[in-house]
N, C-alpha and C positions, 0 to 999 in steps of 0.2 A: 504494499499500499504506499502511495506517495505521502510525503510529509504533509501532515494536517489535512489528509484527504478525508472527505465525507464518503462513507461507503454507498450512499444513495446517489452520488453525483456521477454522472456519466457524460462523456464527450462524443458527439457524432460529428465526424469530419466528412464533408462532402467533396469527394475526390474523383468525380466522373467527368469533369469538363475536358474539352479538346484543346483549348488555347490556341485557336486558329491564328491569332495575330502574332504568334511566336513561331510560325513557319519560317524557315524550313527545319529548325531544330525540333519544333513541337510537331509530333505525328501521332496517329491514332493510338499507337502502343506506347509512345513515350511523350505524352502531353506535357504542358507547362508544369504541372505539379510534381512531375517526376524528373524534371531537369534541375540542375544547379545554375539557377539564373543569377543570383546575387551573392552566392558564396560557394564553398566546395561541397555543400549539402543540398539535396533536393529540397524544393519548396514544401513538399509533404513532410519530409524529416524535420525542417525547420519548425513546421507547425506542431508536430508532435513533441519535439524537444522543448518548445515554448511552454507547453501546458503540462509538461512532465511533473513539476512540483505539485500540481493540482489533481492530476488524474493519473493513476498507474495503468500499465498496459491492459490489464484485464478489465479496466473501466473505459476503455476507448473502443469505439466502433467507427467504421469507415463505410461509405457507400460509394461504389465505383461502377465500372461497366465491364462487359465481358472481355473486351480488348485490353483492358488494363488491369484486371484482377490479379493476374499472376505477378505483375511487376509490383503492384501495391503490396501484396503479401511478402514479396521479397524485401521490400523497403521497410515494412513494419513486421519484422520477424518475431518481435515479442508480443504483438497483439494476436490473441487466438484467431486461428483461420475462420472459425465460425462467426466471428465478429467483424469480418470484412465481407460486406454484402455486395452482390453483383446484380445490377440491373440488366435484363435482357434487351432493353431498349430505353434510350433517354426519354423521360417524361417530365422533365423540369424538376425544380427543388421541392415541391409539395410532395410529389410521389416518393422522391428519395428519402425525405424526412419521415413520411408515413411508413415506409417499409422498416426503417430503423426503429420507429416508435413501437410497432407491433412486436418486434423482437425484444425490445427493452421491456415492454409491458408483460411479455411472457416470463422474462428472466428476472427483472427487477421492477415489480409493479409499483414501487414508490420512488422510481428514478426521476431525478431532475436533470433535464437535458441541457447540454450546451452544444448548440449547432453552429459549426465553424467551417469557414472555407479553407481548403487545403493549400491555397496558392497566394496568400497575401504576405506582405512585409510588415513588421512591427519593430520599430526601433527600440522603444522603451518597454522591455519585456517585463521588468519588475512592476511598473505601474499597471501594465496590461493585466497581469495576474491578480493584482489587488482589485481592479475593476471587475474582473471575472468572478472572483470570490463574492463581492458585493451583489452582482447580478444573480448568481446562483442562489444566494440567501433569499433575495427578493422573489425569485422564481420558485422557491420551494413552497410558497403559499399558493394552493390550488386556485386556479382562475387568473393568476397573474401571468402577463406576457411581457417580456423584458427584451430590449434591443439596445445595442451599443450605438451611440451616435458620434461621428467623427466631426470636430469643428471644421467647417469648410475654409479652405485657404484661397479659393478662387471660384468664379461662377461657372462650375463644371456642368455641362449639360448631359454627361453620360452616366450620372449617378442619380439614384433615387434620393429623396430628401424627406427628413422627419421634422415636423413642425412641433415644437414643444409647447406644453400648456403650463399650468401652475406647478410650482415646486412641490415635491412630496418629501416625506421624511428621509433624510440621508441614510445610507447604508454603510456602516463602518467608515464614516468620514468621507464617503463618496456621494457627490450630488445626485439627486434623482429628480426627474421631472415626469409629469403625466404627458401623454402623447395626445396632440390635438388631431393630427392627421399625417398620412403618408402621401407623398406625391412622387410620381415616377418621371424621371428624365424631363425636366422643364425646358423650354426654349431659352436662349441666351438672355433675353430681357428679363424673364421671370427669374432665372438663376441669379442674376445680379441683384435683384429685389431681395431674394432669400438671404444671400450672403450679407447684404447691407443691414438687414433687419436684426440680425443677432439672434433670431428665434429658431434657426434651422440648423440641422446636422445632416451630413451625408449618412445615408444608410450603407453600412459596410457588410451587411448580411450575417451578423453575428446575433443569434437569438438564444433565449433561455426561457424554459418553461418546465412545469412538472409534466411528465409524460401523459397523465389523465387530462391535463389541461389542453394539450395539443390534440388529443384524440377527441375530446368533446368539442373542440373548434372544428375539427374535421367533420364530425357528425353534423354539426350545425350548418356549416357553409358549403361542404362538398359531401353530401350524404352518399352519393353513389360511390365516390372513392372510399369513404368510411365503410360502407357495406362490403365493398371488394376486399378491404384489408382485413375485415372480420373473417371472411371466407378463407383468405390466405393464412390468417393467424392459426387456423385449425390444423393446418399441415406442417407448421414449424416443427422441425425435429423428426419428421418422418420422411420416408422414401418419396412421398408424394409431393414434397415442397417444390422441387425444381419444376416439375411438370405444371403445378398450379401456378407458380410465378410466371412461367412462359405464357400460360393462358390468360391470366388476369392482368398482368402489367401493361401490356399494349392498350388496353381499353381504359386505363386511368386517364383522368383530365390532364392535359398538358399545360400546366399553369404554375407560376412561381409562387412561393409561399407569401411573398409580399401582397400579390393580388388576392390570393385565395383566403388568407388568414388574417394578416395584419391590417390591411385596408378595411375589410368589413368589420373587424373588431373595434374600430374607432367610430364606426357609423351606426351601430346597433344598440346604443344606449349603455354599453359596457366599457366605454373608453376610460373609466376610472381605474381599470384594471390593466391598462397598457402603459408601460413606463419606458423612458429612455435614460441611460446613463452616459453623460458626456465622457468621451474617451480621447483625450489628447495624448496619443501614444506613438506619434511618428508612424502613422499607418499609410500604406500604399497598396492598392490593389494590383500594382505592377501590371497594368493592362496592355502594355505594348513595349516594343523595343525602345521607343523614345522615353517611356517611363524608367526603364532600366538605366538608360544613359543619365537621366536626371538624378536617379538615386546614387550612382556610382561616381559621377563627376564631382571632384573636389574643388574645382574652380571654374569660373565662367570660361566657355569655349575650350576646355580641356579636351583633348583627344582620349577616349577610353578604349583601351585595346586589351586583349587577353594574351598577347604574344610580344615578343621582341619586335619593335617597329621603328621606323624612322618617318618623321613628318616635316615637310617643307611647305611653308605657306599654306598650311592646313589647320583647321580648328573646328572644334565642336562635333567631331565624328565619333561614332561607335563602330568598332571593328572587332568581329569575332571570327578569327581565321585560325583555328587550332592546327598547331604544327607547322605553320608557315611564317617566315619572316615577312612582314608586310610594310611596304613603303607607301606613304600617302603624300601626294604632291598636288598642291593647288585645289584641294577639295574641302569644302565646308558643309557642316550640318548633314552629313550622310549617315546611313546605317548600312553596314556590309556584314552579312552573315553567311559564312561558308560552310557547307557540309559535303559529305562524300558524293552526293548525287544532286545537289542543288545549290544555287547561289542567289542570295537576296540582295538587291542594291536599290535603295530608295532614300529620299530625303527624310530627315527625322520628323518633319511635320507631316509626313504622309503615312506614318507607320500603322495608323488605324486601318488603312486600306489593305494591309497585308491579307486580311480575311478574305478579300475578294480574289486573291490568287488561289486560296484554297478552294473557294466556290468554282472557280474556273476549271481547276483540276478534277473536282468532283464531277462537273458537267461533262468534262471530256474523259471520264472514267480512267484517269491516271492513278489508280490505286497504288502503283509503285512509288508514287511521290506523296502519298497521303500517310 
């Protein structure tokens, strides 16, 4: 058991994403969370090590997919194989959390769940753990839904936002606010208003609740998925489970937990039970190669490379060319990522478009490059 670990506290790590904006390094079997993007460890391993003082390996669960399950099990050798769950098909975060919840309800009926992404960066790990402890304590009260809110640093249009309401009682010295509403990906003008108001946080997708609270919300807001999960639950631990999962899972609603659970929970008169804890923890979703550059660059216009390199009249470049001496002459603000079978070259301000390369490869059935 980890130091000061509560035996009813469990972490569920969502590790099934593809990370298409990190092509050509990120592939179906080696997606972003399994890559060493900002250190010598994979993003998944960084996530597990970060929460290690709070959750021992036998209290950690992961949800991934069939392409990645073997690699995730290799990466998380101390986590029991039965706690690394595989989706037969991607059905968004609500389904992934739901399948973890029914397993937890079966094994730990009083579990309090921390639902965490597998591929984020957090600089201040000590403060992060302190906030997670506070969130878990608050979430242990049945009916409470808790989310971490990242203080915004810019009018970002690619994130969801959380509007805070009145302050609630602090938890272990950590501020707590009731949530007024969730808003998904505003336009630029509205994002500027949100940041200027001081009332909004970025939604980093870190949620906390009692397992019974989540399942009650699922029954209330997505009754078909709840009913399907109850049928699937009956087969857990039996030879029929895999067959039932393959039959049931593709029919689940394809919807994020933000839309399915969090947003309606602030609109049905129960918003007094939805809370946000401000989390100034040096967070980044590391959503693109440009974000990696911004995280690793120690000074303005520095060239960031992973190899011995020479730069002449070149600045602000991110170069990942393993095993090759790289010379950069007269180039500014580029991303260059070299792998055995593919080469990416693009301006740093266009790295969000890398996912379009993956889409083109899919349309042209280039499975060898996916």
